[in-house]
N, C-alpha and C positions, 0 to 999 in steps of 0.2 A: 589305189595307187601305193606301191611301197619301197619304190627307187627313184632316188631323179638325180639325171648327170647334169651336169654343168660345162659348158666348154665353147669359148671364145675365139672362132677362127681368125685368121691374119688377114681377112681381110674387112672382117666386120669388127675388129677393133682399129685398121684402120680408118674406117667410118665413124669410128667414136662409142661402137658398142663396149662395156663395160661389164665385167662378169660381178661388183657387187649391187650394180643396176638390178641385174638379171636375179641374183641372191633377192631380192629386196621384193621385188615384184612379185615374187613365185611365195614368199613369206605371206605375201598378203590375203594368199588364195583362205578358204575355210576348209577345204577338204584334205586336210595336212594330218589327221590324227592318226594315219594309217600308214605313215611314212616314215619307213623303218633304215634306210640307205639314203645317202647322198656321195655323190662323186663330184670330186671339180679336177675338169681336163686341164686340158689348157685355158691358161686364165690371160691369154693375149699375150703374144710374143715375149714367151715363159723364160727364154735366153737373155730378155734383160729385165723384164719385168717380175718384179717377187710376187710369193703368193699371199702378200700382206693385205690386200685389199679384201682379198678373199676369207683370208681368217675372221678378219675385222667384222663383216658382213656378218658368217656365220655365226660369230659372238654376239651379235647384234641383235639378229631374229631368231634365238636360241628357244625360245620362247613360244615358236610358229611352229617346231619341232618336235614335239614333247616324247614321239615314241621313237627317235632317232637312235639306234644300235652300232651302226657302221657306217666309218668315215673312209672314203678314199682320196688322199690329196695330193696332185698331180699325175692320172692316167690320160696320158698322151702317147700316142706313137710317135715312133723315131722321126718320121716326117713330118709332124708336130714343131718335135725339137726332142735333140738326141740327149739322152738320160742323162750325162754328165755337162750338160748344161741349162736342165730345169733349177733357175735359184726358187731356190724355196726361202723361209722365214722362220722367226719364232715360232710354232706352231703348239706351245703349252696353255695359251687361253683357251686354246678347243677341251682342254681339258674340264674345268669346273664349269664351261657351259654346258656340259651336257653329262651329266653325272650318272647318267643311264650308259654310258656309252659304253660297250662292250670290243669293239673290234676298231682299230686305228692302222692306216695304212698306208703309206707315205713311199711317192717314188719320186727319185732326183732326190741329193744331199748337198747341193751347190747353195749354201748359207744359210742350210739348214739348223735349226737350235730348237732344243727340247728342255727349256732355262729350267722349269721345276716340271718336271714329274711325276706327278703324283694322281693318282686315282683308285677307288678303293672298286671299281667294280671291271674294269678292262680287263678284257681277259685275252685280247693278242694285239700285238703289237709288230706289223712287218713293215720294214723299211727296205726297199729295194734302189739299188745304189751301184755304179760305176764305181764308187769309191766312198767310202764313211769315214768323215771325220775322227782322231782320235778327241777331237771336244765334245761330239756329238756319244761316242763312247761312253766315258767318263759321265755325261749327262744319264746315259742310260743305267747306268752301277750307281748310281747316286739316288734312281727312282726307286719311288715307295709304288709297290704295285701288289698289294698281294693276293689279287685273285687273279695274276698273270698265268696263264696254261701255256700258250703258244709265242715264242719269240723268235722271229725271223730277221736276217740282218743277212745281207749281199752286201760284204764287206771291200771287196771290187781292189782294186788296182793301185799303186805309185801314182803311174802318168793321172790316173783321173780323178783324184783325191782323197785315199786312201793314204794317210801320214803317220797310223800307228805303229804298232807292235806288239807281240802274244801279251807285253802286260799291259797293254791296255784293252784286252778283251778280258785275261783271268778273272779280273774283279765280276766282270759278268755270271761267275760260274763257281763263285761260292757258295759254300754252304748256307743256306737260310735266306740266301737272297732273293728269291723268287719261291717262295715255299710250295704252292700248287704248280709250278712248272714240268708239264708233260711233254712239249714240242721243243725242241731247240735247234736250231738253226743256227749256223756258221759257215757261210756257204759264199760263193762265187770271193773265194779267197786266194792272194797268191802266195801267202803261207799257210795253206792247209795242211801240207804237214805237218807245221809247228802246234798246230791246234789240235792236228788229231794226236799228236803226240803227248800232249797238254792233258786233252779229254779221257784218256786211253784209261786211268786209273782216278780217275775225278769221280768225287762222293757223289757229284749231281749225276752222276749216270743211272744210283740208284734208285732216283726219284721218277726218269724218264721214260717215256714209251718209243719216242722217236728221236732219233739222234740225225739231224741232216748238214752234211758235210758236200753237199752238190755244187757244180758248175763251177768249182776250182781248178787248184793244181795237186791236187791228192794224188801222190806215187806211193811207192813200195816203202818209203819209210812211215810216214804214217799211217798206212794200211794194215801195216806190220803190227806195229805198235797198238791198233786195235784188236788183233786178229787176236793179241795174246792177252788181251784184258779181260777177268773174268766179270769185271761188270758189264760188259759189250752184250755179255750172255744174255743180260737181262733183259736186253731189249726190245720191241717188236716190230720194229721197220729201224732201219740204215738204211739211209739215200746218201750213195757213195758215185750220182752218175756227174756224167761228165768228167772224168778222172785220166790220170797217167800212169795208171799200174802195170806191169808187165805182165805178159798171158799167165808164166808160172803163179806171181803172185793173183792174179784171178783166178785160177784153178785152185789155189790154197784157199779161197774164202768159199769159192762153191764148196766143196769138201767139206768145210766147218758145216753146213748147213744153218749156218746164220741166215735172218730173213732180209739182205743186203740188196738194193740195185744198184746192181754193176754195168747200167746200161753204158753208152757212149762212150766207149774208150777212146783216147785221143793218142796219136804216137808219143812216144815217151821220149821226151827229148828232154835233159836237166837243162840245159841252156836256154829253153824257149818254151814256156809253158803259160799258158793265157786260161784265164777267166771267163766263164760266158757271157756276162755280162760285163763292159767295160764304159765305151764311148757309147 
């Protein structure tokens, strides 16, 4: 066994089944030396109950999972809980509990905190949300993750929890912040044009292989800034899918020969643009 998913259905929760008990029972097994991935799905009516008990159980029984390299907290379908309703908690205690962890994926950002984001070996941090708070962005900017290679943030919309601005995002791209970063995803954002303009001449592009600004509201303003950048030309992959570019701007990109994904063009409308993931 290399992967285990824990999830508690609505009826199971009503009948008294609890995620922390399931983790404890599983941790008592003796054949877990090869378990490299744990996924936490619905911990039981996640729109009302936080991930705190699941996190505490994973921390308590971390010694039972010595080979763990990947954690996914909040992997649930919208029929179980809409993404903007998922109630998270402070996930920082997971990091010292699993010193060999390489990948942490989080879905849902309601009440999410990463109060002490420090880890020597974490290579991948992904947060999927309909709206990421400025508080969490500040915590990520203050993180100590010397081996981080992939940072993928679904920033979202104000109506679903995003309360920040470009000034909260800029500290994430400061030179030297994440020295080994090769994949940067600042995506699913209602301010994608502003992000693109800021990134167009940012030194961080010199170390990246992949820039992902997909799933958001990117239009001609941001697309033109990127296209004019000499730094962008060094990228191996550029994801701009789900965008609001005009056909003429798309043609300019195609003519450029840059390795860009321009799929999922939306009808351009400056008054109403939407991200892929919101509620």
